[in-house]
Structures are given as C-alpha cells and as structure tokens.
C-alpha positions in Angstrom: -7.1 -12.2 -24.2 -7.6 -9.8 -21.3 -11.1 -9.5 -19.8 -12.9 -6.6 -18.2 -12.3 -6.4 -14.4 -16.0 -5.6 -13.8 -18.0 -7.8 -16.1 -15.3 -10.4 -16.9 -16.2 -10.3 -20.6 -13.3 -10.3 -23.2 -12.4 -6.9 -24.7 -12.1 -8.2 -28.3 -11.7 -5.2 -30.6 -13.3 -2.8 -28.1 -11.2 0.4 -27.9 -13.3 2.3 -25.4 -11.6 1.2 -22.2 -10.7 3.0 -19.0 -7.9 2.1 -16.5 -8.6 1.5 -12.9 -6.8 4.1 -10.7 -6.2 1.4 -8.1 -4.8 -1.7 -9.8 -4.3 -0.1 -13.3 -6.3 -2.9 -14.9 -8.8 -2.2 -17.8 -12.6 -1.8 -17.7 -15.2 -1.4 -20.4 -16.3 2.3 -20.6 -19.9 1.3 -20.0 -19.0 -0.9 -17.0 -17.4 2.1 -15.4 -20.7 4.1 -15.9 -19.1 6.5 -18.4 -20.1 7.7 -21.9 -18.0 9.0 -24.8 -18.1 12.6 -23.5 -17.0 11.5 -20.0 -14.1 9.5 -21.4 -13.0 12.5 -23.5 -13.0 14.8 -20.5 -11.1 12.3 -18.4 -8.4 11.7 -21.0 -7.8 15.5 -21.4 -7.6 16.1 -17.6 -4.4 14.6 -16.3 -4.6 16.4 -13.0 -8.1 15.1 -12.2 -9.3 14.5 -8.6 -12.1 12.1 -9.8 -10.8 8.5 -9.6 -12.2 5.4 -11.3 -12.0 2.0 -9.6 -12.9 -1.6 -10.6 -15.2 -3.7 -8.5 -12.4 -5.3 -6.5 -10.6 -2.0 -5.7 -13.9 -0.4 -4.9 -14.1 -2.5 -1.7 -15.7 -1.7 1.6 -12.3 -0.8 3.0 -11.7 1.7 0.2 -15.2 3.2 0.6 -14.6 3.6 4.3 -11.2 5.2 3.6 -12.7 7.6 1.1 -15.6 8.5 3.4 -13.1 9.4 6.1 -11.1 11.4 3.5 -14.2 13.3 2.5 -15.0 14.0 6.1 -11.5 15.4 6.7 -11.6 17.5 3.5 -15.0 19.0 4.6 -13.6 19.8 8.0 -10.6 21.6 6.4 -13.0 23.4 4.0 -14.9 24.9 6.9 -11.7 26.5 8.2 -10.5 28.0 4.9 -11.6 31.4 3.5 -11.9 32.4 -0.1 -8.2 33.5 -0.2 -7.0 29.9 0.2 -8.9 28.3 -2.6 -5.8 27.3 -4.5 -4.2 25.6 -1.5 -7.5 23.8 -0.8 -7.6 22.4 -4.3 -4.0 21.2 -3.9 -4.8 19.5 -0.6 -7.7 17.6 -2.1 -5.5 16.4 -4.9 -2.8 15.4 -2.5 -5.2 13.5 -0.3 -6.8 11.7 -3.2 -3.4 10.6 -4.5 -2.3 9.4 -1.0 -5.5 7.4 -0.6 -5.0 5.6 -3.9 -1.3 5.0 -3.1 -2.1 3.5 0.3 -4.7 1.2 -1.3 -2.2 -0.1 -3.8 0.5 -0.7 -1.1 -2.0 -2.5 1.2 -1.4 -5.7 -0.9 2.3 -5.6 -0.3 4.8 -6.4 2.5 8.5 -5.6 2.8 10.9 -8.4 3.8 14.3 -7.4 5.2 17.4 -9.6 5.6 17.1 -12.0 2.7 20.6 -12.5 1.3 21.2 -11.5 -2.3 22.8 -13.8 -4.9 24.9 -13.1 -8.0 24.4 -14.3 -11.6 21.9 -13.3 -14.3 18.9 -11.2 -13.6 16.6 -14.2 -14.2 18.6 -16.2 -11.6 18.5 -13.4 -9.1 14.8 -13.1 -9.5 14.3 -16.8 -9.1 16.4 -16.9 -6.0 14.4 -14.0 -4.4 11.1 -15.7 -5.3 12.2 -19.0 -3.8 13.6 -17.4 -0.6 10.4 -15.3 0.0 8.1 -18.3 -0.8 10.1 -20.4 1.7 9.8 -17.9 4.5 6.1 -17.3 3.8 5.3 -21.0 3.8 6.8 -21.5 7.3 4.8 -18.7 8.9 1.9 -21.0 9.9 -0.7 -18.8 8.2 -2.8 -21.7 7.1 -2.0 -21.0 3.5 0.2 -23.5 1.6 0.6 -21.6 -1.7 1.3 -17.9 -2.0 1.0 -16.4 -5.5 3.5 -13.5 -5.3 5.5 -11.0 -7.3 8.7 -9.7 -5.7 11.5 -7.3 -6.5 14.4 -5.6 -4.7 14.2 -2.0 -3.6 17.1 0.4 -4.1 20.5 0.1 -5.9 22.5 -3.1 -5.4 25.4 -2.9 -3.0 27.8 -5.6 -1.7 27.7 -4.0 1.8 24.0 -4.4 2.4 21.0 -6.6 1.7 18.3 -4.7 -0.1 14.7 -5.0 1.1 12.4 -7.2 -0.9 8.9 -6.0 -1.8 6.4 -8.8 -2.0 3.1 -8.2 -3.8 0.1 -10.5 -3.1 -3.1 -10.8 -5.1 -5.1 -9.0 -2.4 -4.9 -7.1 0.9 -6.3 -10.0 3.0 -3.2 -12.2 2.3 -0.8 -9.3 3.1 -2.7 -8.8 6.5 -2.5 -12.5 7.2 1.3 -12.5 6.7 1.7 -9.4 8.9 -0.4 -11.0 11.6 1.9 -14.1 11.7 5.2 -12.4 11.3 5.9 -12.8 15.0 6.4 -16.5 14.2 9.7 -15.7 12.5 11.7 -16.0 15.7 10.5 -19.6 16.3 11.4 -20.9 12.8 15.1 -20.0 12.6 14.5 -16.7 10.7 15.6 -14.3 13.5 17.5 -12.1 11.0 14.4 -11.7 8.8 12.0 -8.9 9.4 8.6 -8.2 7.8 6.7 -4.9 7.7 3.9 -3.3 5.8 4.6 -1.3 2.7 4.3 2.4 3.6 4.0 5.5 1.4 6.6 8.3 1.7 4.1 10.3 3.7 3.5 7.4 6.2 7.3 6.9 6.6 7.8 10.6 7.3 5.1 10.6 9.9 6.5 7.4 11.6 10.0 8.9 11.7 8.6 12.1 13.2 6.7 10.1 15.8 9.9 8.1 16.7 11.8 11.4 17.2 9.0 12.6 19.5 9.0 9.4 21.5 12.8 9.6 21.9 12.5 13.2 23.1 9.8 12.3 25.7 11.9 9.4 27.0 15.0 11.6 27.3 12.9 14.1 29.3 12.1 11.5 31.9 8.8 9.9 30.8 8.7 6.1 31.2 6.7 3.2 29.8 6.2 4.7 26.4 6.2 2.9 23.1 4.7 3.1 19.6 1.8 0.8 18.7 -0.3 0.7 15.6 -3.9 1.4 16.5 -6.3 0.9 13.5 -3.2 1.0 11.3 -2.0 4.3 12.6 1.2 4.5 14.7 0.5 6.1 18.1 2.6 6.7 21.2 1.0 4.8 24.1 1.8 4.2 27.7 2.4 0.4 28.2 2.5 0.7 32.0 -1.2 1.6 32.3 -3.6 -1.1 33.2 
C-alpha cells in the first residue's frame, strides 16, 4: 500500500490526496497544508502557476532555484507596463514549468553509445539495464549498487544506437556519475558518452551558444571553449591565467 511522501503514513481509504508537481507522488491533503476549498480550486485550475511539492522535492536546491526564479520574474515585472500583462503571465507560467522540468531531469543522465539488442521488449529492457549497470559500476564512484530505471529515447533504427536515459533515485547520485564520467576512457568505454539530461530550452540555448562559439573562432578569436559554470554553459577563454 502506498504511503504519503510527507508523513510516510499509509493512505488507506483516504481519497483527499494531492500529487507532487515534482516527482508526481501522492501526499495527504493536510500534509500539503491544504483544505477542501484549496483542493477544489487546484483541481479546477489546470493552468495554475502555484506548484505543490513533497518534502524531498522541496529541497534546498529547489528553494534556491525558485528564489532565483522569483528574482528574475520581479526584474522582468519592473520593465513591463500595463499593456504587457498577458505576456507577463505567460512568462511566469513558462518559467514555473521550466523550473519543475529541470528539477525532474536533475535525477537523470543520458548514456550514448550502448549497442541495442533484438528480441522481446522484456529482453531488450533487461539488456539495457545490465549494460548501464555495468558501465556505472566501473566508474569508481564509490557506489557498488545503483538502483536505476532506464529506457531508450527516440524511434528504433538499425543505422544508429539510440541514447539511453537513466533515472536515479535522487539528484546526488546523478551528479556523482557526471563527476566521474571522465573515467570512461580509462576503463575501455571510449565509445560511451554520458551527459546530463537537458530540457528542450536548455538544448536550444546550448546549440545557440555553440553556433556563437564557432562564429567567434572563424572570425579569428583563439583559446575559446564552452565550460559549465554553476550548471550554465558559458563561453570562456582557456588561455587566460
């Protein structure tokens, strides 16, 4: 029987439950600080900007992210006049959705280069799970057992190996794997690549940044590369001391 993510008590026959906007798990209405009227309003408002999170998702990292988000929204608000109220509301909603999506993807990594197998769906899933577990076990992260869920991205094709999304129980494990991914070259996995799981907005920004970098290099600038500074891709000069 499933338990409440906040108080860990079983739900039993309780029907007044709310879903966490982060991990989609269930919480007692009272544990979320809501009453019947609040729950009714939330259920009727599908395009709401107010989000509900369980204790685990409502972590320090998320609070920090949301505080930065609020600061950015307030900065934008000061620049808008009363004719732009509709666009402002849309920006708030988009920013809220992006923040939640990034939080969910923070527990994932993408592994590229793992060969695919044939056979039944169950056999293919078991193959991918074993291959991913084998790679992770040899990264020298200090962890011996990884509890993971994994699945292929995109449509199957005999011409290419689809990326494998690997989902961990928490963000800390994903960060540990990303920190040690440089060990792949020394353990006979040179054809395997590991990256973080980016949202479409993050991918668009990274592609734009790469185009900017290429343009600057073609115009004669030297010593430039892209580095991730506080998780944000940034063009930096690697020749500076």
